[in-house]
FIVEXSE-358896 format. One record per residue: residue number from 1; residue in one letter; chain; x, y, z of N, C-alpha, C, O in turn. Coordinates in Angstrom, 3 decimals, m for minus. Layout:
! FIVEXSE-358896
+-----+-----+-------+----------+----------+----------+----------+----------+----------+----------+----------+----------+----------+----------+----------+
|   n | res | chain |     n.xx |     n.yy |     n.zz |    ca.xx |    ca.yy |    ca.zz |     c.xx |     c.yy |     c.zz |     o.xx |     o.yy |     o.zz |
+-----+-----+-------+----------+----------+----------+----------+----------+----------+----------+----------+----------+----------+----------+----------+
| NUM |   a |     A |        X |        Y |        Z |        X |        Y |        Z |        X |        Y |        Z |        X |        Y |        Z |
...
+-----+-----+-------+----------+----------+----------+----------+----------+----------+----------+----------+----------+----------+----------+----------+
***
This chain:
! FIVEXSE-358896
+-----+-----+-------+----------+----------+----------+----------+----------+----------+----------+----------+----------+----------+----------+----------+
|   n | res | chain |     n.xx |     n.yy |     n.zz |    ca.xx |    ca.yy |    ca.zz |     c.xx |     c.yy |     c.zz |     o.xx |     o.yy |     o.zz |
+-----+-----+-------+----------+----------+----------+----------+----------+----------+----------+----------+----------+----------+----------+----------+
|   1 |   m |     A |   m7.743 |  m15.944 |  m15.325 |   m7.263 |  m14.785 |  m15.285 |   m7.811 |  m13.710 |  m14.643 |   m8.823 |  m13.171 |  m15.091 |
|   2 |   r |     A |   m7.287 |  m13.344 |  m13.685 |   m7.845 |  m12.201 |  m13.284 |   m7.172 |  m10.871 |  m13.296 |   m5.947 |  m10.984 |  m13.267 |
|   3 |   a |     A |   m7.599 |   m9.672 |  m13.328 |   m7.092 |   m8.288 |  m13.139 |   m7.673 |   m7.242 |  m12.566 |   m8.717 |   m6.849 |  m13.085 |
|   4 |   v |     A |   m7.195 |   m6.589 |  m11.460 |   m7.797 |   m5.404 |  m11.008 |   m7.095 |   m4.037 |  m11.996 |   m5.875 |   m3.882 |  m12.049 |
|   5 |   v |     A |   m7.800 |   m3.372 |  m12.531 |   m7.164 |   m2.294 |  m13.137 |   m7.587 |   m1.028 |  m12.971 |   m8.697 |   m0.620 |  m13.314 |
|   6 |   q |     A |   m6.317 |   m0.069 |  m12.196 |   m6.718 |    1.228 |  m11.535 |   m6.296 |    2.005 |  m12.388 |   m5.190 |    1.749 |  m12.863 |
|   7 |   r |     A |   m6.983 |    3.131 |  m12.835 |   m6.450 |    4.136 |  m13.717 |   m5.640 |    4.892 |  m12.683 |   m6.015 |    4.963 |  m11.512 |
|   8 |   a |     A |   m4.490 |    5.476 |  m13.139 |   m3.528 |    6.073 |  m12.181 |   m3.211 |    7.188 |  m13.068 |   m3.023 |    7.228 |  m14.284 |
|   9 |   a |     A |   m3.194 |    8.279 |  m11.962 |   m2.235 |    9.777 |  m12.624 |   m0.446 |    9.199 |  m12.310 |    0.395 |    9.565 |  m13.131 |
|  10 |   r |     A |   m0.061 |    8.445 |  m11.287 |    0.977 |    7.981 |  m11.303 |    0.928 |    6.770 |  m10.383 |   m0.080 |    6.649 |   m9.685 |
|  11 |   a |     A |    2.096 |    5.666 |  m10.277 |    2.476 |    4.859 |   m9.871 |    3.819 |    4.171 |   m9.841 |    4.520 |    3.977 |  m10.834 |
|  12 |   r |     A |    4.146 |    3.776 |   m8.445 |    5.176 |    3.070 |   m8.937 |    5.621 |    1.775 |   m7.894 |    5.129 |    1.928 |   m6.776 |
|  13 |   v |     A |    6.267 |    0.808 |   m8.004 |    6.529 |   m0.275 |   m7.144 |    7.999 |   m0.362 |   m6.877 |    8.861 |   m0.147 |   m7.729 |
|  14 |   t |     A |    8.218 |   m0.690 |   m5.651 |    9.463 |   m1.069 |   m5.303 |    9.972 |   m2.486 |   m4.349 |    8.997 |   m3.030 |   m3.829 |
|  15 |   v |     A |   10.698 |   m2.855 |   m4.178 |   10.800 |   m3.952 |   m3.964 |   12.678 |   m3.957 |   m3.114 |   13.782 |   m3.833 |   m3.645 |
|  16 |   g |     A |   12.317 |   m4.136 |   m1.809 |   13.606 |   m3.520 |   m0.694 |   13.993 |   m2.213 |   m0.820 |   15.190 |   m1.923 |   m0.818 |
|  17 |   g |     A |   13.087 |   m1.342 |   m0.936 |   13.469 |   m0.341 |   m1.391 |   13.832 |    0.238 |   m2.641 |   13.899 |    1.432 |   m2.932 |
|  18 |   e |     A |   14.033 |   m0.659 |   m3.265 |   14.514 |   m0.290 |   m5.160 |   13.694 |   m0.037 |   m6.027 |   13.127 |   m1.076 |   m6.365 |
|  19 |   t |     A |   13.217 |    1.138 |   m6.755 |   11.692 |    1.087 |   m7.482 |   12.266 |    0.341 |   m8.781 |   13.274 |    0.566 |   m9.451 |
|  20 |   t |     A |   11.369 |   m0.522 |   m8.881 |   11.701 |   m1.765 |  m10.033 |   10.659 |   m1.463 |  m11.204 |   10.473 |   m2.203 |  m12.170 |
|  21 |   g |     A |   10.021 |   m0.272 |  m10.962 |    9.029 |    0.197 |  m12.028 |    7.948 |    1.628 |  m11.504 |    7.374 |    1.743 |  m10.421 |
|  22 |   q |     A |    7.938 |    2.293 |  m12.310 |    6.927 |    3.466 |  m12.382 |    6.418 |    4.113 |  m13.748 |    6.910 |    4.333 |  m14.855 |
|  23 |   i |     A |    5.317 |    4.289 |  m13.187 |    4.690 |    5.174 |  m14.430 |    4.158 |    6.357 |  m14.382 |    3.860 |    6.459 |  m13.192 |
|  24 |   g |     A |    3.806 |    7.439 |  m14.964 |    3.436 |    8.644 |  m14.972 |    1.422 |    8.111 |  m15.159 |    0.930 |    7.274 |  m14.402 |
|  25 |   q |     A |    0.724 |    8.707 |  m16.110 |   m0.784 |    8.603 |  m16.356 |   m0.493 |    6.967 |  m17.148 |    0.259 |    6.575 |  m18.041 |
|  26 |   g |     A |   m1.491 |    6.351 |  m16.303 |   m1.936 |    5.043 |  m17.291 |   m2.761 |    4.192 |  m16.438 |   m3.754 |    4.432 |  m15.751 |
|  27 |   l |     A |   m2.026 |    3.042 |  m16.683 |   m3.123 |    1.546 |  m15.539 |   m2.113 |    1.208 |  m14.538 |   m0.917 |    1.116 |  m14.815 |
|  28 |   v |     A |   m2.603 |    1.025 |  m13.373 |   m1.699 |   m0.115 |  m12.783 |   m2.887 |   m1.099 |  m12.925 |   m4.096 |   m0.865 |  m12.931 |
|  29 |   v |     A |   m1.978 |   m2.654 |  m13.077 |   m2.958 |   m3.517 |  m13.279 |   m2.093 |   m4.940 |  m12.538 |   m0.967 |   m5.403 |  m12.716 |
|  30 |   l |     A |   m3.051 |   m5.261 |  m11.798 |   m2.744 |   m6.641 |  m10.133 |   m3.390 |   m7.617 |  m11.332 |   m4.424 |   m7.480 |  m11.987 |
|  31 |   i |     A |   m2.349 |   m8.672 |  m11.351 |   m2.566 |   m9.824 |  m12.565 |   m2.451 |  m11.260 |  m11.638 |   m1.456 |  m11.658 |  m11.032 |
|  32 |   g |     A |   m3.594 |  m11.809 |  m11.715 |   m3.445 |  m13.100 |  m10.848 |   m3.623 |  m14.469 |  m11.627 |   m4.819 |  m14.390 |  m11.907 |
|  33 |   v |     A |   m3.272 |  m15.444 |  m12.053 |   m3.120 |  m16.508 |  m12.860 |   m3.685 |  m17.697 |  m12.204 |   m3.149 |  m18.226 |  m11.230 |
|  34 |   e |     A |   m4.980 |  m18.191 |  m12.852 |   m5.380 |  m19.353 |  m12.134 |   m4.714 |  m20.609 |  m12.809 |   m4.128 |  m20.526 |  m13.889 |
|  35 |   t |     A |   m4.851 |  m21.834 |  m12.063 |   m4.312 |  m23.155 |  m12.369 |   m4.767 |  m23.530 |  m13.814 |   m3.822 |  m24.037 |  m14.419 |
|  36 |   d |     A |   m6.017 |  m23.439 |  m14.644 |   m6.150 |  m23.891 |  m15.548 |   m6.206 |  m22.812 |  m16.788 |   m6.971 |  m23.034 |  m17.727 |
|  37 |   d |     A |   m5.245 |  m21.453 |  m16.764 |   m5.028 |  m20.383 |  m17.580 |   m4.216 |  m20.938 |  m18.732 |   m3.340 |  m21.802 |  m18.765 |
|  38 |   t |     A |   m4.721 |  m20.251 |  m19.586 |   m3.646 |  m20.562 |  m21.138 |   m3.415 |  m18.996 |  m21.807 |   m3.716 |  m17.838 |  m21.520 |
|  39 |   l |     A |   m2.745 |  m19.667 |  m22.795 |   m2.466 |  m18.148 |  m23.701 |   m3.543 |  m17.558 |  m23.755 |   m3.499 |  m16.445 |  m23.230 |
|  40 |   e |     A |   m4.924 |  m17.969 |  m24.360 |   m5.690 |  m17.467 |  m24.453 |   m6.471 |  m16.567 |  m23.608 |   m7.220 |  m15.636 |  m23.902 |
|  41 |   d |     A |   m6.158 |  m17.010 |  m22.618 |   m6.849 |  m15.966 |  m21.415 |   m5.647 |  m14.779 |  m21.376 |   m6.023 |  m13.633 |  m21.623 |
|  42 |   a |     A |   m4.398 |  m14.973 |  m21.115 |   m3.695 |  m14.009 |  m21.259 |   m3.647 |  m12.920 |  m22.536 |   m3.359 |  m11.724 |  m22.569 |
|  43 |   g |     A |   m3.961 |  m13.648 |  m23.329 |   m4.348 |  m12.390 |  m24.795 |   m5.593 |  m12.003 |  m24.519 |   m5.964 |  m10.982 |  m25.099 |
|  44 |   y |     A |   m6.354 |  m12.533 |  m23.788 |   m7.953 |  m11.910 |  m23.858 |   m7.679 |  m10.392 |  m22.852 |   m8.111 |   m9.284 |  m23.168 |
|  45 |   i |     A |   m6.907 |  m10.683 |  m21.671 |   m6.276 |   m9.750 |  m20.650 |   m5.511 |   m8.912 |  m21.197 |   m5.679 |   m7.727 |  m20.910 |
|  46 |   a |     A |   m4.715 |   m9.197 |  m21.908 |   m3.801 |   m7.647 |  m22.786 |   m4.586 |   m7.274 |  m23.349 |   m4.941 |   m6.167 |  m22.946 |
|  47 |   d |     A |   m5.405 |   m7.823 |  m24.592 |   m6.112 |   m6.981 |  m25.445 |   m7.134 |   m6.266 |  m24.721 |   m7.082 |   m5.054 |  m24.928 |
|  48 |   k |     A |   m8.106 |   m6.663 |  m23.887 |   m8.738 |   m5.969 |  m22.980 |   m7.803 |   m4.506 |  m22.428 |   m8.202 |   m3.367 |  m22.673 |
|  49 |   l |     A |   m6.906 |   m4.710 |  m21.890 |   m6.220 |   m3.369 |  m21.143 |   m5.938 |   m2.644 |  m22.121 |   m6.166 |   m1.443 |  m21.971 |
|  50 |   a |     A |   m5.413 |   m3.059 |  m23.313 |   m4.973 |   m2.153 |  m24.460 |   m6.137 |   m1.723 |  m25.038 |   m5.786 |   m1.143 |  m26.066 |
|  51 |   g |     A |   m7.443 |   m1.684 |  m24.934 |   m8.340 |   m1.166 |  m25.390 |   m9.485 |   m0.469 |  m24.523 |  m10.292 |    0.311 |  m25.029 |
|  52 |   l |     A |   m9.484 |   m0.778 |  m23.326 |  m10.466 |   m0.461 |  m22.391 |  m10.541 |    1.275 |  m22.280 |   m9.549 |    1.952 |  m22.009 |
|  53 |   r |     A |  m11.352 |    1.616 |  m22.435 |  m11.941 |    3.154 |  m22.688 |  m12.651 |    3.668 |  m21.429 |  m13.847 |    3.823 |  m21.181 |
|  54 |   i |     A |  m11.251 |    3.940 |  m20.526 |  m11.721 |    4.428 |  m19.115 |  m10.510 |    5.665 |  m19.153 |   m9.999 |    5.842 |  m18.047 |
|  55 |   f |     A |  m10.149 |    6.262 |  m19.902 |   m9.721 |    7.541 |  m19.786 |  m10.560 |    8.716 |  m20.523 |  m11.324 |    8.520 |  m21.468 |
|  56 |   e |     A |  m10.323 |    9.811 |  m20.003 |  m11.596 |   10.884 |  m20.607 |  m11.369 |   11.613 |  m21.753 |  m10.261 |   11.812 |  m22.253 |
|  57 |   d |     A |  m12.273 |   11.952 |  m22.105 |  m11.722 |   12.635 |  m23.801 |  m12.192 |   14.072 |  m23.829 |  m12.461 |   14.511 |  m22.711 |
|  58 |   a |     A |  m12.347 |   14.862 |  m24.782 |  m12.338 |   16.265 |  m24.418 |  m13.681 |   16.858 |  m23.654 |  m13.801 |   17.896 |  m23.004 |
|  59 |   d |     A |  m14.787 |   15.679 |  m24.008 |  m16.016 |   16.340 |  m23.398 |  m16.059 |   15.404 |  m21.815 |  m17.209 |   15.230 |  m21.411 |
|  60 |   g |     A |  m15.166 |   14.929 |  m21.099 |  m15.158 |   14.358 |  m19.717 |  m15.654 |   13.134 |  m19.977 |  m15.835 |   12.515 |  m18.928 |
|  61 |   k |     A |  m15.976 |   12.476 |  m21.031 |  m16.439 |   11.225 |  m20.747 |  m15.372 |   10.064 |  m21.057 |  m14.382 |   10.349 |  m21.732 |
|  62 |   m |     A |  m15.560 |    8.764 |  m20.575 |  m14.480 |    7.791 |  m20.771 |  m14.563 |    7.297 |  m21.920 |  m15.515 |    6.613 |  m22.294 |
|  63 |   n |     A |  m13.606 |    7.579 |  m22.584 |  m14.057 |    7.445 |  m24.242 |  m12.621 |    6.943 |  m24.614 |  m12.532 |    6.283 |  m25.650 |
|  64 |   r |     A |  m11.649 |    7.148 |  m23.988 |  m10.103 |    6.972 |  m24.591 |   m9.040 |    5.648 |  m23.908 |   m9.080 |    5.340 |  m22.717 |
|  65 |   s |     A |   m8.276 |    5.089 |  m24.759 |   m7.836 |    3.667 |  m24.108 |   m6.164 |    4.521 |  m23.679 |   m5.655 |    5.578 |  m24.053 |
|  66 |   v |     A |   m5.801 |    3.610 |  m22.891 |   m4.469 |    3.768 |  m22.484 |   m3.416 |    4.159 |  m23.618 |   m2.509 |    4.961 |  m23.397 |
|  67 |   r |     A |   m3.589 |    3.590 |  m24.738 |   m2.640 |    3.854 |  m25.707 |   m2.849 |    4.966 |  m26.393 |   m1.935 |    5.473 |  m27.044 |
|  68 |   e |     A |   m4.087 |    5.501 |  m26.341 |   m4.877 |    6.473 |  m27.129 |   m4.268 |    7.957 |  m26.122 |   m3.772 |    8.980 |  m26.594 |
|  69 |   v |     A |   m4.500 |    7.655 |  m24.696 |   m3.713 |    8.778 |  m24.157 |   m2.318 |    8.952 |  m23.669 |   m1.898 |    9.872 |  m22.969 |
|  70 |   g |     A |   m1.438 |    7.585 |  m24.302 |    0.069 |    7.829 |  m24.434 |    0.524 |    7.325 |  m22.776 |    1.554 |    7.726 |  m22.235 |
|  71 |   g |     A |   m0.201 |    6.630 |  m22.298 |   m0.118 |    6.165 |  m20.944 |    0.562 |    4.977 |  m21.236 |    0.610 |    4.469 |  m22.356 |
|  72 |   g |     A |    1.143 |    4.488 |  m20.112 |    1.819 |    3.284 |  m19.698 |    1.051 |    2.221 |  m18.416 |    0.328 |    2.577 |  m17.485 |
|  73 |   v |     A |    1.447 |    1.045 |  m18.728 |    0.780 |    0.180 |  m17.779 |    2.092 |   m0.377 |  m16.808 |    3.212 |   m0.657 |  m17.235 |
|  74 |   l |     A |    1.631 |   m0.456 |  m15.385 |    2.239 |   m1.467 |  m14.437 |    1.600 |   m2.212 |  m13.884 |    0.545 |   m2.128 |  m13.256 |
|  75 |   a |     A |    2.618 |   m3.399 |  m14.251 |    2.034 |   m4.783 |  m14.328 |    2.370 |   m5.396 |  m12.965 |    3.592 |   m5.381 |  m12.813 |
|  76 |   v |     A |    1.742 |   m5.918 |  m11.943 |    1.865 |   m6.407 |  m10.823 |    1.637 |   m7.682 |  m10.530 |    0.490 |   m7.896 |  m10.137 |
|  77 |   s |     A |    2.430 |   m8.712 |  m10.598 |    1.543 |  m10.234 |  m10.385 |    1.241 |  m10.148 |   m8.997 |    2.008 |   m9.615 |   m8.196 |
|  78 |   q |     A |    0.031 |  m10.710 |   m8.653 |   m0.854 |  m10.709 |   m7.084 |   m1.764 |  m12.186 |   m7.299 |   m2.853 |  m12.184 |   m7.873 |
|  79 |   f |     A |   m1.333 |  m13.023 |   m6.923 |   m1.716 |  m14.440 |   m6.512 |   m2.657 |  m14.257 |   m5.930 |   m3.669 |  m14.751 |   m6.427 |
|  80 |   t |     A |   m2.815 |  m13.511 |   m4.666 |   m3.915 |  m13.318 |   m3.961 |   m5.053 |  m12.871 |   m4.151 |   m5.868 |  m12.562 |   m3.282 |
|  81 |   l |     A |   m5.201 |  m12.797 |   m5.559 |   m6.674 |  m12.414 |   m6.643 |   m7.519 |  m13.801 |   m6.400 |   m8.724 |  m13.929 |   m6.181 |
|  82 |   l |     A |   m6.748 |  m14.546 |   m6.483 |   m7.498 |  m15.922 |   m6.586 |   m7.953 |  m16.422 |   m5.205 |   m8.558 |  m17.493 |   m5.187 |
|  83 |   g |     A |   m7.728 |  m15.753 |   m4.007 |   m7.917 |  m16.182 |   m2.725 |   m9.425 |  m16.324 |   m2.613 |  m10.171 |  m15.366 |   m2.814 |
|  84 |   d |     A |   m9.766 |  m17.268 |   m2.360 |  m11.220 |  m17.974 |   m1.936 |  m11.719 |  m17.712 |   m0.519 |  m11.273 |  m18.399 |    0.400 |
|  85 |   c |     A |  m12.601 |  m16.776 |   m0.296 |  m12.826 |  m16.562 |    1.325 |  m14.201 |  m17.371 |    1.571 |  m14.566 |  m17.042 |    2.700 |
|  86 |   r |     A |  m14.935 |  m18.092 |    1.134 |  m16.316 |  m18.611 |    1.270 |  m16.216 |  m19.566 |    2.622 |  m17.145 |  m19.686 |    3.421 |
|  87 |   k |     A |  m15.051 |  m20.162 |    2.730 |  m15.089 |  m21.117 |    4.021 |  m14.243 |  m20.347 |    4.952 |  m13.559 |  m19.386 |    4.601 |
|  88 |   g |     A |  m14.302 |  m20.718 |    5.918 |  m13.512 |  m20.071 |    6.949 |  m13.297 |  m18.458 |    7.023 |  m14.192 |  m17.657 |    6.752 |
|  89 |   r |     A |  m11.845 |  m18.060 |    7.472 |  m11.527 |  m16.967 |    7.767 |  m10.305 |  m16.833 |    6.997 |   m9.960 |  m15.702 |    6.656 |
|  90 |   r |     A |   m9.698 |  m17.711 |    6.720 |   m8.640 |  m17.235 |    5.931 |   m8.372 |  m18.222 |    4.494 |   m8.265 |  m19.440 |    4.352 |
|  91 |   p |     A |   m8.324 |  m17.089 |    3.546 |   m8.463 |  m17.730 |    1.918 |   m7.741 |  m18.816 |    1.829 |   m6.840 |  m19.086 |    2.622 |
|  92 |   s |     A |   m8.003 |  m19.367 |    1.076 |   m7.818 |  m20.472 |    0.062 |   m7.041 |  m20.008 |   m1.205 |   m7.551 |  m19.208 |   m1.989 |
|  93 |   f |     A |   m5.432 |  m20.678 |   m1.444 |   m4.989 |  m20.330 |   m2.608 |   m5.298 |  m21.199 |   m3.703 |   m4.900 |  m20.885 |   m4.825 |
|  94 |   t |     A |   m6.015 |  m22.344 |   m3.514 |   m5.736 |  m23.720 |   m4.632 |   m5.815 |  m23.571 |   m5.992 |   m5.382 |  m24.338 |   m6.852 |
|  95 |   q |     A |   m6.481 |  m22.381 |   m6.149 |   m7.090 |  m21.976 |   m7.627 |   m5.781 |  m21.168 |   m8.292 |   m5.580 |  m21.001 |   m9.495 |
|  96 |   a |     A |   m5.068 |  m20.779 |   m7.342 |   m3.784 |  m20.095 |   m7.870 |   m2.446 |  m21.023 |   m9.011 |   m1.644 |  m21.898 |   m8.685 |
|  97 |   a |     A |   m2.606 |  m20.580 |   m9.927 |   m1.315 |  m21.120 |  m10.680 |   m0.012 |  m21.488 |   m9.828 |    0.362 |  m20.781 |   m8.892 |
|  98 |   p |     A |    0.827 |  m22.972 |  m10.338 |    2.152 |  m22.506 |   m9.675 |    2.985 |  m21.364 |  m10.180 |    2.886 |  m20.733 |  m11.232 |
|  99 |   p |     A |    3.776 |  m21.254 |   m9.247 |    4.493 |  m19.934 |   m9.770 |    5.025 |  m19.662 |  m10.838 |    5.044 |  m18.504 |  m11.254 |
| 100 |   d |     A |    5.790 |  m21.095 |  m11.770 |    6.318 |  m20.780 |  m12.976 |    5.087 |  m21.125 |  m13.791 |    5.516 |  m21.037 |  m14.942 |
| 101 |   r |     A |    3.935 |  m21.433 |  m13.864 |    3.159 |  m21.418 |  m14.516 |    2.536 |  m20.102 |  m15.051 |    2.447 |  m19.757 |  m16.229 |
| 102 |   a |     A |    2.139 |  m19.467 |  m13.989 |    2.072 |  m18.078 |  m13.420 |    2.698 |  m17.158 |  m13.917 |    2.108 |  m16.368 |  m14.654 |
| 103 |   e |     A |    3.971 |  m17.028 |  m13.663 |    4.990 |  m16.322 |  m14.309 |    5.062 |  m16.265 |  m15.877 |    5.027 |  m15.228 |  m16.539 |
| 104 |   a |     A |    5.148 |  m17.310 |  m16.276 |    4.973 |  m17.490 |  m17.608 |    3.612 |  m17.263 |  m18.642 |    3.816 |  m17.236 |  m19.856 |
| 105 |   l |     A |    2.457 |  m17.129 |  m18.198 |    1.376 |  m16.240 |  m18.453 |    1.313 |  m14.796 |  m18.058 |    0.849 |  m13.940 |  m18.811 |
| 106 |   y |     A |    1.735 |  m14.568 |  m16.999 |    2.162 |  m13.066 |  m16.773 |    2.942 |  m12.377 |  m17.721 |    2.548 |  m11.335 |  m18.243 |
| 107 |   w |     A |    4.268 |  m13.016 |  m18.027 |    4.980 |  m12.271 |  m18.857 |    4.056 |  m12.509 |  m20.587 |    4.183 |  m11.581 |  m21.386 |
| 108 |   r |     A |    3.628 |  m13.127 |  m20.800 |    2.637 |  m13.310 |  m21.999 |    1.700 |  m12.085 |  m21.894 |    1.548 |  m11.380 |  m22.892 |
| 109 |   v |     A |    1.072 |  m11.800 |  m20.753 |    0.462 |  m10.699 |  m21.189 |    1.485 |   m9.134 |  m21.225 |    1.183 |   m8.304 |  m22.083 |
| 110 |   v |     A |    2.563 |   m8.855 |  m20.344 |    3.562 |   m8.335 |  m20.636 |    3.791 |   m7.914 |  m22.154 |    3.540 |   m6.854 |  m22.728 |
| 111 |   e |     A |    4.308 |   m9.008 |  m22.575 |    4.709 |   m9.078 |  m24.376 |    3.536 |   m8.640 |  m24.877 |    3.627 |   m7.677 |  m25.639 |
| 112 |   r |     A |    2.689 |   m8.982 |  m24.710 |    1.563 |   m8.656 |  m25.687 |    1.130 |   m7.028 |  m25.538 |    0.894 |   m6.330 |  m26.524 |
| 113 |   l |     A |    1.077 |   m6.636 |  m24.435 |    0.831 |   m5.003 |  m24.213 |    1.946 |   m4.582 |  m24.949 |    1.609 |   m3.621 |  m25.642 |
| 114 |   e |     A |    3.322 |   m4.924 |  m25.133 |    4.449 |   m4.117 |  m25.305 |    4.572 |   m4.315 |  m26.792 |    5.148 |   m3.404 |  m27.388 |
| 115 |   a |     A |    3.981 |   m5.706 |  m27.764 |    3.915 |   m5.676 |  m28.753 |    2.384 |   m4.724 |  m29.520 |    1.938 |   m4.821 |  m30.663 |
| 116 |   q |     A |    1.981 |   m4.001 |  m28.558 |    0.852 |   m3.327 |  m29.153 |    1.003 |   m1.852 |  m29.002 |    0.116 |   m1.051 |  m29.295 |
| 117 |   g |     A |    2.584 |   m1.428 |  m28.364 |    3.019 |   m0.110 |  m28.453 |    3.125 |    0.572 |  m27.216 |    3.592 |    1.686 |  m26.979 |
| 118 |   i |     A |    2.518 |   m0.433 |  m26.320 |    2.154 |    0.050 |  m24.589 |    3.405 |    0.072 |  m23.701 |    3.753 |   m0.995 |  m23.194 |
| 119 |   p |     A |    3.847 |    0.768 |  m23.553 |    5.268 |    0.930 |  m22.343 |    4.678 |    0.193 |  m21.113 |    3.682 |    0.627 |  m20.534 |
| 120 |   v |     A |    5.517 |   m1.269 |  m20.619 |    5.272 |   m1.536 |  m19.410 |    5.829 |   m1.361 |  m18.440 |    6.979 |   m1.248 |  m18.864 |
| 121 |   a |     A |    5.898 |   m1.216 |  m17.113 |    6.618 |   m1.428 |  m16.067 |    6.319 |   m2.232 |  m15.160 |    5.125 |   m2.460 |  m14.969 |
| 122 |   l |     A |    7.355 |   m2.902 |  m14.326 |    6.976 |   m4.001 |  m14.136 |    7.339 |   m4.165 |  m12.484 |    8.400 |   m3.730 |  m12.037 |
| 123 |   g |     A |    6.274 |   m4.883 |  m11.583 |    7.156 |   m5.364 |  m10.286 |    8.063 |   m6.243 |  m10.681 |    8.702 |   m6.226 |  m11.733 |
| 124 |   r |     A |    8.113 |   m7.080 |   m9.741 |    9.397 |   m8.266 |   m9.668 |    8.107 |   m9.644 |   m9.058 |    7.361 |   m9.527 |   m8.085 |
| 125 |   f |     A |    8.200 |  m10.756 |   m9.922 |    7.408 |  m12.044 |   m9.769 |    7.694 |  m12.442 |   m8.649 |    8.851 |  m12.816 |   m8.457 |
| 126 |   g |     A |    6.830 |  m12.477 |   m7.686 |    7.052 |  m13.559 |   m6.319 |    8.033 |  m12.614 |   m5.499 |    8.895 |  m13.191 |   m4.836 |
| 127 |   a |     A |    8.002 |  m11.408 |   m5.475 |    9.038 |  m10.739 |   m4.261 |    7.662 |   m9.810 |   m3.838 |    6.665 |   m9.354 |   m4.398 |
| 128 |   h |     A |    8.294 |   m9.837 |   m2.440 |    7.473 |   m8.918 |   m1.341 |    7.505 |   m7.635 |   m1.754 |    8.582 |   m7.091 |   m1.511 |
| 129 |   m |     A |    6.475 |   m6.768 |   m2.447 |    6.726 |   m5.500 |   m2.880 |    5.731 |   m4.427 |   m2.229 |    4.777 |   m4.822 |   m1.558 |
| 130 |   q |     A |    5.977 |   m3.007 |   m2.447 |    5.430 |   m2.026 |   m2.277 |    4.884 |   m1.632 |   m3.509 |    5.573 |   m1.663 |   m4.529 |
| 131 |   v |     A |    3.254 |   m1.122 |   m3.518 |    2.701 |   m0.586 |   m4.743 |    2.421 |    0.747 |   m4.169 |    1.844 |    0.789 |   m3.083 |
| 132 |   e |     A |    2.819 |    2.035 |   m4.874 |    2.202 |    3.334 |   m4.458 |    1.589 |    3.712 |   m5.652 |    2.166 |    4.044 |   m6.688 |
| 133 |   i |     A |    0.098 |    3.629 |   m5.403 |   m0.730 |    4.296 |   m6.510 |   m1.406 |    5.314 |   m6.076 |   m1.865 |    5.405 |   m4.937 |
| 134 |   t |     A |   m1.563 |    6.573 |   m7.421 |   m2.537 |    7.521 |   m7.001 |   m3.661 |    7.188 |   m8.237 |   m3.586 |    7.434 |   m9.441 |
| 135 |   n |     A |   m4.661 |    6.571 |   m7.498 |   m6.066 |    6.031 |   m8.447 |   m6.538 |    7.839 |   m8.669 |   m6.650 |    8.703 |   m7.798 |
| 136 |   d |     A |   m6.764 |    7.959 |  m10.360 |   m7.419 |    8.822 |  m10.735 |   m8.755 |    8.451 |  m11.151 |   m9.080 |    7.610 |  m11.989 |
| 137 |   g |     A |   m9.698 |    9.434 |  m10.226 |  m10.812 |    9.336 |  m10.171 |  m11.758 |    8.925 |   m8.903 |  m12.760 |    9.636 |   m8.817 |
| 138 |   p |     A |  m11.649 |    8.046 |   m8.034 |  m10.823 |    6.598 |   m8.714 |  m11.648 |    5.890 |   m9.624 |  m12.866 |    5.999 |   m9.770 |
| 139 |   v |     A |  m10.757 |    5.068 |  m10.288 |  m11.423 |    4.108 |  m11.511 |  m10.919 |    3.166 |  m11.073 |   m9.702 |    3.150 |  m10.891 |
| 140 |   t |     A |  m11.938 |    1.801 |  m10.691 |  m11.216 |    0.473 |  m10.607 |  m11.844 |   m0.396 |  m11.077 |  m12.814 |   m0.721 |  m10.392 |
| 141 |   i |     A |  m11.662 |   m1.103 |  m12.270 |  m12.552 |   m2.316 |  m13.025 |  m11.725 |   m3.535 |  m12.465 |  m10.553 |   m3.481 |  m12.094 |
| 142 |   l |     A |  m12.524 |   m4.620 |  m12.468 |  m12.275 |   m5.657 |  m12.481 |  m12.471 |   m6.292 |  m13.907 |  m13.456 |   m6.080 |  m14.615 |
| 143 |   l |     A |  m11.339 |   m7.150 |  m14.259 |  m11.235 |   m8.231 |  m15.393 |  m11.055 |   m9.543 |  m14.930 |  m10.430 |   m9.815 |  m13.905 |
| 144 |   d |     A |  m11.779 |  m10.643 |  m15.928 |  m11.810 |  m11.981 |  m15.665 |  m11.724 |  m12.480 |  m16.796 |  m12.350 |  m11.824 |  m17.628 |
| 145 |   s |     A |  m11.130 |  m13.513 |  m17.264 |  m10.834 |  m13.786 |  m18.757 |  m12.056 |  m15.246 |  m18.917 |  m12.231 |  m15.948 |  m19.913 |
| 146 |   r |     A |  m12.779 |  m15.344 |  m17.497 |  m13.867 |  m16.478 |  m17.463 |  m14.788 |  m16.276 |  m17.081 |  m15.697 |  m16.955 |  m17.559 |
| 147 |   r |     A |  m15.151 |  m15.286 |  m16.043 |  m16.063 |  m15.032 |  m15.369 |  m16.854 |  m13.370 |  m15.709 |  m16.233 |  m12.309 |  m15.777 |
| 148 |   l |     A |  m18.402 |  m13.551 |  m15.888 |  m18.899 |  m12.409 |  m16.170 |  m19.456 |  m11.860 |  m14.393 |  m19.916 |  m12.583 |  m13.509 |
| 149 |   f |     A |  m19.205 |  m10.416 |  m14.356 |  m19.545 |   m9.800 |  m13.134 |  m20.923 |   m9.413 |  m13.225 |  m21.470 |   m8.849 |  m12.277 |
+-----+-----+-------+----------+----------+----------+----------+----------+----------+----------+----------+----------+----------+----------+----------+
***
């Protein structure tokens, strides 16, 4: 499972002109699910997100988590994170999980974050979305439940 995490001052997602989710300070998380991902991968990503210390403390050091700053998470499904561009010019998405499996694991991440007391706003799974992000920093982190960067 892959996640692109952006520290945000605010963010929102709309579908067909309707706002489906928005946050103030927090994390925007774009989530891509691979064909062989499991509940353990979803748990790893959720726990990493909950504890990721990328918000500044009183000394200006990245030392606080989204929970500690009272922030929220805007979770957006994004199968294109699994695009393989090594051959040719058009990405291959063969490693992206089928929609039903991907959606179940996406929801597992959301539920696990909520169980840890973190408010989660949502996009709409499988929809064409517009995501507006005011990246704070900018700070962008890549998470992968199986690979080291």
